[in-house]
DODO-703127 format. One line per 4 residues: their letters; for each residue x negated, y, z of C-alpha. Coordinates in steps of 0.05 Angstrom, whole numbers, plus 32768, in hexadecimal, padded with zeros to 4 digits. Layout:
N
A = X:Y:Z ~ ...
# end
This chain:
550
MARR = 8555:7DEB:826E ~ 8563:7E2F:824D ~ 8527:7E61:8245 ~ 852A:7EA1:826C
PLPR = 8525:7EDF:8242 ~ 84E3:7F0C:8248 ~ 84EE:7F4D:826C ~ 8508:7F86:823C
ILTD = 84C6:7FB1:8247 ~ 8499:7F74:8226 ~ 84CD:7F70:81EB ~ 84DB:7FB8:81DC
SASL = 84AB:7FD1:81A8 ~ 84BC:801C:81B2 ~ 84B3:8012:81FC ~ 846F:7FEF:81EA
ARSR = 845A:8028:81C0 ~ 8472:8060:81F2 ~ 8449:803E:822E ~ 8407:803A:81FD
EIAR = 840E:8083:81EC ~ 8418:8098:8237 ~ 83DE:806E:824B ~ 83B5:808A:820F
TAAD = 83C6:80CF:8225 ~ 83B7:80C6:826C ~ 8371:80A8:825A ~ 8362:80E7:822F
SASD = 8376:8116:8262 ~ 834B:80ED:8298 ~ 8312:80F6:8266 ~ 831E:8140:8261
VFHP = 8320:8145:82AA ~ 82E6:811F:82BC ~ 82BD:8132:8281 ~ 828B:815C:82AB
LITI = 8280:8126:82D7 ~ 8276:80F5:82A0 ~ 8240:8124:827F ~ 821B:8129:82BC
SRGL = 821D:80E4:82CF ~ 8203:80D5:828B ~ 81CC:8107:8291 ~ 81B6:80F2:82D4
GRLA = 81AC:80AE:82B4 ~ 8184:80CC:827D ~ 8158:80F1:82A9 ~ 814C:80B6:82D7
AAGR = 8136:8091:8296 ~ 810A:80C5:827E ~ 80EA:80C3:82C7 ~ 80DE:807B:82C7
QRWD = 80BB:807A:8282 ~ 8092:80B7:829A ~ 8080:808C:82D9 ~ 8074:804D:82B0
ATPK = 8046:8074:827C ~ 801D:8095:82B2 ~ 7FD8:806D:82BE ~ 7FDA:804C:830A
DRRG = 7F9C:8078:8322 ~ 7FC8:80BA:8313 ~ 8009:80A3:8333 ~ 7FF3:80B1:837A
PLFF = 7FE9:80FD:8367 ~ 8024:8101:8343 ~ 804D:80E3:837C ~ 802C:8110:83B1
SVAA = 8037:814E:8380 ~ 8085:813C:8378 ~ 8089:8133:83C3 ~ 8069:8174:83D3
CALA = 809A:8196:83A2 ~ 80D6:8178:83C3 ~ 80BC:818B:8406 ~ 80B2:81D4:83F2
VAVV = 80F7:81D4:83D4 ~ 8115:81B8:8413 ~ 80F3:81F2:843F ~ 8108:822F:8410
PYGP = 8148:824B:8427 ~ 8180:8233:83F5 ~ 814D:8208:83DB ~ 8175:81CA:83DE
LLAA = 81AE:81EA:83BE ~ 8187:8209:8384 ~ 8166:81C6:8375 ~ 81AD:81A6:8374
ISMM = 81C9:81D7:8348 ~ 818D:81DA:8318 ~ 818E:818C:831A ~ 81D8:818E:82FF
GAAA = 81CE:81C0:82CE ~ 818F:8193:82B1 ~ 81BE:8157:82B7 ~ 81F8:8179:828D
WAGR = 81C5:8190:8257 ~ 81A7:8145:8251 ~ 81EB:8121:8254 ~ 820C:814D:821D
DRSA = 8229:8130:81E6 ~ 81F6:812F:81AB ~ 821D:810D:8173 ~ 8224:8140:8141
AKSG = 8266:8143:8114 ~ 8259:8124:80D0 ~ 825D:815E:80A0 ~ 826D:814F:8054
PGEA = 8244:816B:8019 ~ 8243:81B8:8009 ~ 8261:81D7:7FCD ~ 821B:81DC:7FA8
QKER = 820D:818C:7FBB ~ 8255:8178:7F9E ~ 8243:8192:7F61 ~ 81FA:8171:7F56
LQGL = 821E:8131:7F6B ~ 8258:8141:7F37 ~ 8225:814E:7F01 ~ 81FA:8110:7F15
YEAL = 8240:80E5:7F11 ~ 8255:8107:7ECB ~ 820A:80F9:7EB1 ~ 8214:80A5:7EBD
VPYF = 8260:80A3:7EA1 ~ 8241:8090:7E5A ~ 8212:805D:7E79 ~ 8249:8038:7EAC
SADG = 8285:803D:7E84 ~ 82A5:8012:7E54 ~ 82E0:8014:7E20 ~ 831A:7FEE:7E39
DPSP = 830E:7FED:7E82 ~ 834A:7FF3:7EA8 ~ 8332:8015:7EE4 ~ 82EB:8035:7ED7
LYSH = 82C3:8047:7F0D ~ 829C:807C:7EE3 ~ 82CA:80A9:7EB6 ~ 82C6:80EF:7EA3
GGDW = 82E4:811E:7ED7 ~ 82E7:80DF:7F05 ~ 82E3:80E4:7F4F ~ 8290:80DB:7F65
EQAF = 82A3:80C6:7FAE ~ 82B8:8081:7F96 ~ 8275:8070:7F73 ~ 8244:8095:7FA0
TEYG = 8249:8072:7FE9 ~ 820E:8093:8008 ~ 81E9:80D3:7FF4 ~ 81B5:8103:801B
FDES = 8198:8146:800B ~ 8158:8164:8027 ~ 8152:81A9:8045 ~ 814C:81C7:7FFE
GRLE = 818A:81AE:7FE6 ~ 8165:8177:7FB9 ~ 8183:812E:7FB0 ~ 8156:8100:7FDE
RLQL = 8182:80C2:7FE5 ~ 81B9:80A8:7FB8 ~ 81DD:8060:7FC2 ~ 820F:8058:7F87
KYPA = 8238:8022:7F6A ~ 8239:800D:7F20 ~ 8270:7FDD:7EFB ~ 8261:7F96:7EF9
YFTD = 8259:7F8F:7EA9 ~ 821C:7FBC:7EAF ~ 81E5:7F99:7E94 ~ 81B6:7FA5:7ED2
GEDQ = 8188:7F69:7EBD ~ 816A:7F8C:7E81 ~ 8132:7FBD:7E8E ~ 8147:7FEA:7E53
SRDR = 8185:7FF2:7E76 ~ 816A:7FFF:7EBC ~ 8138:8031:7E9A ~ 816F:805E:7E7E
IEQV = 8191:8060:7EC3 ~ 8150:8074:7EE0 ~ 813F:80A5:7EB1 ~ 8182:80CE:7EB6
LHAK = 817D:80C5:7F07 ~ 813B:80DD:7F01 ~ 814C:8119:7ED5 ~ 8189:812E:7EF9
SGRG = 816A:8124:7F43 ~ 8130:8153:7F36 ~ 80EC:814A:7F10 ~ 80A9:814B:7F3A
REYH = 80B6:8119:7F6D ~ 80AE:80CF:7F6B ~ 80F6:80A2:7F6F ~ 80FC:8059:7F86
FAWD = 8130:8032:7F67 ~ 814D:7FF6:7F8D ~ 8182:7FCB:7F60 ~ 81AF:7F9D:7F88
EAAN = 81C6:7F6E:7F4E ~ 81F4:7F4A:7F7B ~ 8216:7F85:7F98 ~ 8218:7FAD:7F5D
QLVL = 81F4:7FEB:7F7F ~ 81B8:8014:7F76 ~ 8191:803F:7FAF ~ 8167:8078:7F94
SVLG = 813A:8093:7FCB ~ 8102:80C8:7FC7 ~ 80BC:80AC:7FD8 ~ 808D:80D6:8003
ALPT = 8047:80DF:7FED ~ 8014:80AB:7FFF ~ 7FDC:80C3:8031 ~ 7F9B:80D6:8011
DIAA = 7F73:80E5:804F ~ 7F63:8095:805A ~ 7F18:8096:8053 ~ 7EE7:8057:804C
QRFV = 7EE8:8030:8083 ~ 7EE3:7FEC:80A2 ~ 7F25:7FC9:8099 ~ 7F41:7F94:80CB
TSPG = 7F4B:7F63:8097 ~ 7F42:7F11:8091 ~ 7F07:7EF2:806F ~ 7F1B:7EF8:8020
ETVL = 7F49:7F34:8027 ~ 7F3B:7F75:8005 ~ 7F61:7FB6:8010 ~ 7F6B:7FD5:7FCC
GFTD = 7F91:8011:7FEA ~ 7FD0:801F:8013 ~ 8018:8024:7FFD ~ 8061:802D:8016
PDSV = 8072:8011:805A ~ 80B0:7FED:803A ~ 8087:7FCB:8002 ~ 805B:7F9A:8034
HRTL = 8066:7F78:8073 ~ 8023:7F8C:8093 ~ 7FFD:7FC2:80AD ~ 7FB6:7FD4:80BA
PVLQ = 7F9A:8004:80F3 ~ 7F71:803A:80CD ~ 7F51:807A:80DB ~ 7F79:80B6:80BF
GEET = 7F5D:80F4:80C8 ~ 7F4E:80F5:8114 ~ 7F84:80C0:8129 ~ 7F90:8079:8124
QDAP = 7FCF:8066:80FD ~ 7FE9:8027:80E6 ~ 7FE9:802B:8097 ~ 8006:7FF6:8064
PVLW = 7FD1:7FD6:8039 ~ 7FCC:7FB9:7FF6 ~ 7FA6:7F75:8006 ~ 7F85:7F52:7FCD
RTGQ = 7F73:7F09:7FE3 ~ 7F35:7EEB:7FBE ~ 7F13:7EAB:7FC5 ~ 7F1C:7E5C:7FB5
RSTE = 7F6A:7E5F:7FC0 ~ 7F78:7E9F:7FA2 ~ 7FA9:7EA1:7F64 ~ 7F8C:7EE3:7F4F
PHLL = 7F3F:7EE1:7F5D ~ 7F2C:7F1C:7F2E ~ 7F42:7F64:7F23 ~ 7F4B:7F97:7EF3
VLGQ = 7F4E:7FE0:7EF9 ~ 7F65:800D:7EBE ~ 7F6F:8056:7EC8 ~ 7F5F:809A:7EA7
PGTG = 7F1A:80C1:7EB8 ~ 7F1E:80E1:7EFD ~ 7F59:80B1:7F14 ~ 7F2B:808A:7F48
GTTL = 7F18:804C:7F24 ~ 7EC9:8052:7F3A ~ 7EE8:8067:7F83 ~ 7F0A:8023:7F88
LRSI = 7ECD:7FFA:7F6A ~ 7EA5:801A:7FA7 ~ 7ED8:8011:7FD7 ~ 7EDE:7FC9:7FBF
ALQA = 7E91:7FBC:7FC2 ~ 7E86:7FDB:8008 ~ 7EBD:7FA9:8021 ~ 7E9C:7F73:7FFC
LAEG = 7E56:7F7A:8019 ~ 7E74:7F6C:805E ~ 7E76:7F1F:804E ~ 7E56:7F19:800B
DVLV = 7E28:7F30:7FD5 ~ 7E35:7F61:7F9D ~ 7E1A:7F6A:7F59 ~ 7E30:7FAC:7F38
IDGT = 7E2F:7FBC:7EED ~ 7E39:800B:7EE3 ~ 7E48:800F:7E96 ~ 7E52:805B:7E9F
GTGE = 7E04:8067:7EB1 ~ 7E19:80A4:7EDE ~ 7DFD:8087:7F20 ~ 7E3E:8081:7F43
FACL = 7E25:803E:7F66 ~ 7DDA:8058:7F72 ~ 7DF0:8059:7FC1 ~ 7DF5:800D:7FC2
AGRS = 7DB3:8006:7F98 ~ 7D7F:7FE0:7FCB ~ 7DAE:7FCD:8003 ~ 7DB7:7F90:8026
GVLG = 7DE1:7F62:7FFD ~ 7DE3:7F86:7FBD ~ 7DC4:7F5D:7F85 ~ 7DB9:7F91:7F56
VESG = 7DD5:7FD5:7F3C ~ 7DCA:7FD0:7EF2 ~ 7DE2:800B:7EC1 ~ 7DB6:7FF7:7E81
LAGA = 7DC7:7FC8:7E48 ~ 7D90:7F96:7E54 ~ 7D97:7F99:7E9E ~ 7DDF:7F8C:7E9B
LATL = 7DD7:7F51:7E64 ~ 7DA0:7F2F:7E96 ~ 7DC9:7F38:7ED1 ~ 7E0D:7F1F:7EB0
EWAA = 7DE6:7EE1:7E96 ~ 7DCE:7ED9:7EE0 ~ 7E11:7ED7:7EF9 ~ 7E27:7EA9:7EC4
HETE = 7DF3:7E78:7ED9 ~ 7DFF:7E86:7F20 ~ 7E4C:7E71:7F19 ~ 7E34:7E34:7EF3
RRLI = 7E07:7E24:7F28 ~ 7E3B:7E2D:7F65 ~ 7E68:7DFD:7F43 ~ 7E32:7DC9:7F38
SANR = 7E1C:7DCA:7F7B ~ 7E5D:7DC7:7F99 ~ 7E74:7D8D:7F6F ~ 7E36:7D69:7F84
ARQA = 7E45:7D74:7FCA ~ 7E8A:7D59:7FC6 ~ 7E71:7D1B:7F9F ~ 7E43:7D11:7FD4
GRSA = 7E78:7D1B:800D ~ 7E59:7D5C:802A ~ 7E73:7DA1:8032 ~ 7E5E:7DD5:7FF9
PEDT = 7E1E:7DF1:8008 ~ 7E18:7E35:802A ~ 7E00:7E62:7FED ~ 7E3D:7E4E:7FC6
RRPL = 7E69:7E5D:7FFC ~ 7E58:7EA8:8004 ~ 7E7D:7ED2:7FD6 ~ 7E63:7EEE:7F9C
WIIV = 7E7F:7F30:7F7E ~ 7E70:7F47:7F35 ~ 7E8B:7F90:7F32 ~ 7E82:7FAC:7EE8
DRPT = 7E97:7FF6:7ED9 ~ 7EA9:8009:7E93 ~ 7E90:7FC5:7E6D ~ 7EAA:7FE6:7E2A
TLAH = 7E71:8018:7E27 ~ 7E3C:7FDF:7E2D ~ 7E63:7FBA:7DFC ~ 7E5B:7FF5:7DC8
LAAA = 7E12:7FF9:7DDA ~ 7E0A:7FAF:7DD0 ~ 7E29:7FB2:7D8A ~ 7DFF:7FEC:7D79
EGRD = 7DC1:7FC2:7D8A ~ 7DDA:7F84:7D68 ~ 7DDE:7F5E:7DA9 ~ 7E18:7F36:7DCB
DPQL = 7E4F:7F53:7DEC ~ 7E3F:7F5A:7E37 ~ 7E86:7F44:7E48 ~ 7E7C:7F01:7E26
LLQM = 7E52:7EF1:7E63 ~ 7E8C:7EFD:7E90 ~ 7EB6:7EC3:7E77 ~ 7E93:7E90:7EA8
PLRH = 7E9E:7EB6:7EE5 ~ 7EE4:7ECB:7ED0 ~ 7EF5:7E86:7EC2 ~ 7ED6:7E5F:7EF6
GGAA = 7EC7:7E91:7F2B ~ 7F05:7E82:7F59 ~ 7EE5:7E3C:7F62 ~ 7E9F:7E56:7F6B
NVTV = 7EB2:7E92:7F9D ~ 7EA0:7EC3:7F61 ~ 7ECC:7EFF:7F5B ~ 7EC8:7F30:7F23
VVAE = 7EEB:7F79:7F21 ~ 7EE6:7F9B:7EE4 ~ 7EFE:7FE5:7EDB ~ 7F09:8004:7E99
RCET = 7F30:8044:7E7A ~ 7F70:803E:7E5D ~ 7F5E:8059:7E1A ~ 7F24:8027:7E16
AELL = 7F51:7FEB:7E30 ~ 7F5B:7FCA:7DED ~ 7F10:7FC1:7DEA ~ 7F0E:7F8C:7E26
ADAV = 7F00:7F48:7E16 ~ 7F32:7F15:7E17 ~ 7F18:7EF0:7E51 ~ 7F1B:7F32:7E7A
RAHT = 7F62:7F3A:7E69 ~ 7F76:7EF1:7E73 ~ 7F56:7EE2:7EB5 ~ 7F66:7F26:7EDD
RARV = 7FA8:7F1A:7EF7 ~ 7FA0:7F4E:7F2F ~ 7FA2:7F90:7F0E ~ 7FA7:7FD9:7F1E
VLGP = 7FB8:8018:7EF9 ~ 7FA3:805E:7F0B ~ 7FB5:80A2:7EFE ~ 7FF6:80C2:7EDE
ATAD = 8013:8086:7EB3 ~ 8057:807D:7E96 ~ 8086:8041:7EA5 ~ 8076:801E:7E65
EVRS = 802D:802A:7E6D ~ 802D:800F:7EB5 ~ 8058:7FD2:7E98 ~ 8024:7FC7:7E56
VLGA = 7FEC:7FBE:7E92 ~ 8012:7F9D:7ED0 ~ 8040:7F76:7EA8 ~ 807D:7F93:7ECF
PPHT = 809B:7FD9:7ED0 ~ 8095:8001:7F13 ~ 80D3:800A:7F41 ~ 80C4:8054:7F44
TPTA = 80BD:8090:7F12 ~ 8075:80A2:7F0D ~ 8061:80E9:7F10 ~ 8037:8112:7EE6
DVPP = 8003:8132:7F19 ~ 7FEA:8100:7F4B ~ 7FA8:80FB:7F7A ~ 7F6C:80D7:7F66
GRGY = 7F73:8090:7F7E ~ 7FBE:808E:7F71 ~ 7FDE:805B:7F4A ~ 8003:8016:7F49
ARLG = 7FEA:7FCC:7F57 ~ 8003:7F8C:7F48 ~ 7FE3:7F4B:7F66 ~ 7FFB:7F0F:7F36
TGPV = 8046:7F0C:7F2C ~ 8054:7F33:7F6D ~ 8070:7F78:7F71 ~ 805C:7FB7:7F54
LRLQ = 8041:7FE0:7F8F ~ 802E:8024:7F90 ~ 7FE2:8034:7FA6 ~ 7FB5:8064:7FC4
VPAT = 7F6F:8052:7FC1 ~ 7F44:8065:8006 ~ 7F18:80A0:7FF6 ~ 7ED5:807F:7FEA
PDPF = 7EAA:80B5:7FC4 ~ 7E66:80B3:7FAD ~ 7E3B:80C9:7FEA ~ 7E06:80E6:7FBE
DEET = 7E36:8117:7F9B ~ 7E2B:815A:7FB6 ~ 7E72:816E:7FB1 ~ 7E8B:8135:7FDA
CEAD = 7EAE:8148:801B ~ 7E7C:813D:8056 ~ 7EB0:8111:8082 ~ 7EB9:80E1:8045
RLAV = 7E71:80DF:8036 ~ 7E5C:80CD:807C ~ 7E93:8095:807D ~ 7E7A:8078:8042
MALL = 7E2D:807A:805B ~ 7E46:8058:809A ~ 7E5E:801E:8072 ~ 7E1F:800E:8046
PERT = 7DF0:7FDA:805D ~ 7DA8:7FE9:8072 ~ 7D7A:7FF4:803A ~ 7D4C:7FB7:8029
VPLA = 7D2E:7FCD:7FF1 ~ 7D04:8010:7FEA ~ 7D2C:804A:7FC8 ~ 7CFB:804E:7F8F
ASTS = 7CFC:7FFC:7F7A ~ 7D4C:7FF9:7F91 ~ 7D5A:7FEC:7F47 ~ 7D3E:7FB0:7F43
FTKA = 7D65:7F6F:7F40 ~ 7D57:7F51:7F8C ~ 7D7F:7F39:7FC2 ~ 7D6E:7F3C:800B
APAA = 7D5E:7EFF:8033 ~ 7D9A:7EE6:805D ~ 7D6D:7EDF:809D ~ 7D31:7F12:8094
DEAA = 7D36:7F61:8085 ~ 7D03:7F5B:804A ~ 7D20:7F55:8003 ~ 7D14:7F11:7FDD
PLGA = 7D19:7F08:7F92 ~ 7D64:7EEB:7F82 ~ 7D49:7EC3:7F4A ~ 7D11:7E9C:7F75
QAAT = 7D46:7E8D:7FA5 ~ 7D75:7E6D:7F71 ~ 7D3A:7E4E:7F49 ~ 7D27:7E2F:7F8D
AQGG = 7D6E:7E16:7F9B ~ 7D78:7DF8:7F57 ~ 7D2E:7DE6:7F40 ~ 7D3A:7E11:7F09
ESVA = 7D16:7E47:7EE0 ~ 7D0F:7E8A:7EF2 ~ 7D0D:7EC4:7EBF ~ 7CF1:7F0E:7EC7
VNGS = 7D2C:7F3F:7EC1 ~ 7D14:7F8D:7EBF ~ 7CD8:7F80:7EED ~ 7D01:7F4A:7F18
EAAH = 7D16:7F03:7F19 ~ 7D5A:7EE5:7F04 ~ 7D6A:7EA1:7F0B ~ 7D76:7E73:7ECA
VEGP = 7D97:7E30:7EDA ~ 7D96:7DF8:7EA7 ~ 7DDB:7DD5:7E9A ~ 7E19:7DD4:7E73
LS = 7E4C:7E07:7E78 ~ 7E8A:7DE6:7E9D
# end
């Protein structure tokens, strides 16, 4: 059976092209003719959606008066001469304005911006080019549009975002190669700002972006955290996957925190804070102490002797605030024996098939500020270094619910004991620091360019082997300081526990009883629990537990 040929209109390509052109022209003409109607229809839809959102946002107890007001206005318009006509004209005008096309045409960079991009491109040529490349992506006098896929400028004309491609043979896996590129981009893009560099080795792309300043108006407050979580500060929203509701100024905002998890299952049970004088190291220790008092006991060793922790003395849950060498040695010796006692009690309970005693599950925090100062005093008097007494809490504190926090200045960090360096896997560096200094403390370089001028409490944090995060410590000043802001002082005072020891005797090494308001000697409690011997320490008692160190 012979096949019938298709109609000529379906086989003639010229006819098909001409038909498509006629249809496209008719559609464009119809679009031009009906454009006002389309605009008004789109505007009416937007106005209706806005009215529906306003109605849904109105509380139910106010919807009746609102409906009555709208009905009264409509009735007034209906009785006014030419009222409905004027209302219709006004409605059409509002719909036309709301339905207008708001998509702005994409404009390219200006002449000054092109010169800046070309200069940046030329500066990268020595680093992204190689001899023998048949089609170099970077070459002198080349086209920057092939290498820079995305770019953005701020209102002042400064570069704030740049996405560039680089050759596959560039050694992007080496830190030195990355540092050179980041230094060039930092210098050519403008100093005085903090840049973030995101390297994508798989796609051979680098994204540069300008980071905004971290909020400095977040004061000390009760943070919504789980047991064992401590807020070190706040960071960039893209760096963490969690936010906390915080009181920022007079409004409640969601801020991304840097959470440090402690306890028996923590891989980073101890913290080391390094910084320059006046950069917020003591402020961070105060913030940690106030959070720790919510569910544990705190022992403070103030090596500076300036009374920065005097607000904690005599408070419920504060075992002691020592600033002298003799008191520091005695309290640290008690802390070592207390750690050993907890381990022995927990081990005996497990062997007997029971749960650990309650006093071993309550967290104990040992906060030490400037231990090298006490070490210098101990060496001058021929005594042992107080840092040696931290070996037991540092090595076995994780299993005994004992957490050690040490703060020291950067210039004396080399005087820290080996045990402090080895067992503090969570670290914070505060104040202005170069990338090499941050790398030496945290073990990894930051993905940002540190700036020379930073506010107090600003720095970087790294928990174990995690990423390096920007950090801003909550404002937790000394409430007894006369130069402290009144709002911040009241915020700190609101977090302090009730006083259980009179102010004149608050320097003694005591602890409030768990079920009573009167203070009881901690040494007596520990000695009673273990049947051991108690010794006097600065007019108070500290527990002494017999037994080998494990």
